[in-house]
N, C-alpha and C positions, 0 to 999 in steps of 0.2 A: 287543737290547733285553729285557730280561727282563720279566717281567707286571707288576709293580710300577714300571717304568719306562715301560711301553705306559699304564697307566692313568691315573700322571701325566699324561704327553704329551695327553691325549686330556680329559684334565679341564681343562688349561692352553690346548687349543685352544676347548674350550666356553667357557671365561670369555673368550676374547680375541672370540669370534663375539658374547657376550650386550653386551661394551662397545663392540662396532660396532655393533650393532643398536639398543643405547639412548642416546638424548644424558644427558649428565650435569650436575646443576646446577653444582657445585662440582669442580673438582682442584685438591688440593696437593701442591705440590713442594718437597722437602728434605727433613728427618729426620726419622728414628722411630728412637728408642733404646729404652734400659730407663734406666727411673728405681729407684735403689736408693733407697726414703726410711727414715728410721730404726723398728725395730720397736720392741717392747714392751721388751723387755730391752734393758739398757745396751751399746752397740758392735754391735748388731745391725740389720740392715738387709732391709728386705723388697721383695722384684720386684715391678716394675709397668712397664707398658707404658707412654712418654712419646714426648716430640718435638713443638714448638708444632706444625708442620703438621699433622702426624697427629691430635695431641688437635681438630685444627678441623675436619677430614677426620670425624673421629667424632661431635663434634658437630653439626655440619651434620647426619650422618645419623641423629641421636638427635632431630632435628628433622623427619625424615618425606621429607626431600630425599636424591638422590642425588650421591654424591658419591665420589670415587676420590684415592687416595694414587698418588703418583710417588716413590720413593726407595729407596736403597739398605740392604739388611739382608744379615746374615750366612749364611752356610750352618753355621750352627751352632744348637742348641737355643735360644737368644735370639732367632734371627731368625726361626726357625720360630713361635715364640710370638708374636712381634709378627704377622707376617703371619694368624696364626690370631686372632688380637686382631681385626684390620682387618675380616677376614671375617667374625668374631662378631658385629661390630657394623654390617654391611650396607653396610663400604665396598669396593669394587671396586679390586682390587692390582694397579695399574697397572706394576708392575715386577716381576712373582713370579718372576723368575731371583736365585735366591740366590747372595751373591759367596764366592767362597773367597781370596779377596786379603786379606780382614781381617775380624776378628772384629765382630760387632755393636757398635755403638756402646753404651757405659754410662757414666751419669752417675750421681753419690752426694750426694745432698741430703743438708746439714744445713739443722733448723730450728730456728730462734729460738723464745724465748716466747709471741710474738705471732705467729707462725706462717708467719713470711718463712723463704724459704730462701736458702742459698748455693749451688753447686755444684761438683763436680770431675769432672772427663771424663774418661774412659778412651778414649783416640781418638788413637791414634799409630802409625798411622792407624786411624780407624773405618769400618767399610763404608758409613756414610752419606755420605762424603767422595767415594765412588766411583763415583755417579753419573755418567754421561754422557749426553750430545746424542743418541746414539743409543738410549737407553735411553725416550728421550721420543717417544710416537708423535704424531706432528702430527696424524693424524685425529682421535687424544682431545682436543685442545687445540681445534681447529676445532670439534668438538661442543659443547662444555661453554657455561654461560652466563658463567661465572667462573671464572678461577684466582688462586690466592691461594700468596703464599711469605714465608718471613721471611729475616732477614739471614744468619742461621748456616752455610745451605746456600751462601751467598757468600764464606766466610770461609778453605775449605782446598780444595785437590783439583780434581776436572774437574767436581764437584756446583756450581761458581761459574759454570761456563759454562755447563750443565744449566739450571739455574738463570736465570740472564738470558737463556737463549734461551725459554724458556717464556713468562717477562712478555713479549718482543719479540713472538714471535708472537702471544701473547692480545692485544695493543697493536693491532697490526697488522692482526690479524680482526675488531675490535671486540668486543674481549669485555671485562667489566669486569674488571680489573685489581686484585687486592687484596695489600696487603705490609704486613706488621707488623716493626718496626725491631729488637724482640726482640735488644737488644745484650746478650750473655754474656762477659765479659772476658778469660775463660779462654779461651774458643774464638779468641779474636783475639789473644791474646799479650799482653794489657793496652794493646795498640793502640789506642785509641778511633778515632783521626784516622785511621786505615785503614780499620777498621768504616765511618767517616762517609765517606769516600772511596766505597768500593764502592755506598753506596747511596745518593749523589747519582746515580752515575752510570745506574742503574735508574728514578730518579725520573719520569723522562720518558715511562716506559711505564707508569705507577701512577695509577690514579683515586682508589682507595683506600687512606688513608695511616694506619697505626695506629701512636702512641708513648705510651711511660707518661710520666711525670710526668721520672723521672731521666734520660730519654733526649732530653727537649724541647731542652737544650743542643746535643745532634748533629745539630739541624738552624738552630742559628741565636739557636735561644731564641723563646720564645711572640711576641714583638715581630716577626719575621721570618716567620710563618710565611703570613700573606696574599701576603706577594712570593712566599715559595718556590711557593705554591699554583701564584701566576699566570707564575712562569716554567716549570714543568712542566706545567703544564694539568691539576691535581690537582684532583677534583671536591670533595673532603671532605678533613680530617684530625681524626681523633679520639683525643683525650690523657685518656687511663685514668688517675684520681687516686687508686686503691687506694680505702678506704675511704669518701673523697670523692665518689666518683661517676665522673663523666666532662664532658668538654667537648668539643664538636664545631664544627667551623672550618667554615662553609660560606656561600656568597654571601654574602660579607661579612659574615658576622653568627657570633655565639660563642651555640650552644646547650647549655643545660648541664641535669644531672640528677644530684640528689645520692644519696651514698651509701645504702646499707641497714645498718643496726646487725645484727652478725653477730659469734657467738663464732667467731673462725677457729680452726680447727683445722691445716689447713694450705693455703697461698696457691699450691701448686705446679699450676698449670695453669688459675686463675682467671682471667687474661688472655687466653687462650685460650678457657674458656668464654666471656667476655663477645665476645668477636671471632665465636666461631662462631655465637653465638645472633643479635650484630647481623647478621651476614650472613643469615642463615636467616631474620631476619626482612624483612628487604629482597627476598628472592626471597618469601616467603611473599606477601609487600605488591603481588609482581605487577613489581618494579624487577628487571626483565633486560637496562636499557640505563641507560646513567649520565642520560641526558634524562628519566627517568623519577623522578628524585629530586626530592623537597620538604618543606621544615621537616617538615611534620607526620607524613610516613613515617620522617624520620629521628627525632625526638624519639619515636616507637613505637618503633623499633627499640634506639634506646639505652635506655631502658627494660626491654626485652625482654632485651637481651646484661645489663644492670645485674642483672637478675634472676637470670640464667644464671650468672654469676658470683660471686653471695652464695650461692646454693646449694651451688655448688662448693666455696667455703672451707670449708665446716660440715663437710668428711668428709676422711680421706687418699685422696690418690692423684689423680693426673692425670685420666686417663680414666675410672676405674671411679665418681669424683665429676661428670663430666658428666653435666648434667640432661636429662630426655624434654621433648619440647614441651608433654606434658600436665603434667609438674610446674612448669614455666613459665607455662603458662596459668592453673592452677590460684589460684598465687600473684596473677597480673596480676587474676585475676578476683575473688578474695576481696581486693583492695586496692579494686576500683571499687566492692565492695558495703559497704563498711567507710569510704567515702569519706563 
């Protein structure tokens, strides 16, 4: 082994020991990829780090909590950039070995005039699909308070089994399990029914479910949410409504928060900013078990997440736009003073 290899091995061992010595608040499992967003010049793109679970992990870290990310990235310049991005944002890289079997997954983002986006993925295959059960350290799952994932990693490859394993293990160990439906038609070959089947398979392991208003039909529509929750013992379902705010289905009631007016520049990552803020607020309030949830804490978490998403949409890029706890609290404190 050359000197560079020996140094890298020592650093990886040191990082492993740090992970073993410190419990994490949240572990996010799934995809991290490159978002190419439109640049200032016509037909140009700018490289940004992205991927919903990774966005949530960084959002949690920016709220002053300990988070880890478990996902596969390619042994290429993009993969190294993504791993460095996690570390720069104080997220523990739980799967540090980069793969040579596929390039880092890429998503090309097209923005409409109102900031909404569509995606084209370079993923045939992409490195994110190659995450395996063996890549996930059982001790990490057993030590964390919360495990989060989304449906993209259920779509193809061994990453599907790895994601299911993480969610099931978390459920069996009494961890709070969070899941974002986050349907992307191109990842599922335009087969929404296949995506829905996969989502329904993991719902018995889920405590906190996030859906968007575009995805609510995948779970049978709003009129069936209460039954869905009862059948799968889901503690709460949050439906995000974009600029209109969000709804939370909890304890037989529907809790609502209105949207905040903003000049949207780029909606990429806004849902992740909301959810990362929501989860962070619950943990900051001491909710490390489902039994500690109540309406007051949920309303506070929804407003916290709402502000987080509102800040995010006002600038370009998913991760670069994720706000800190200080930024979110400054807005909330200003609101309190002006009421």
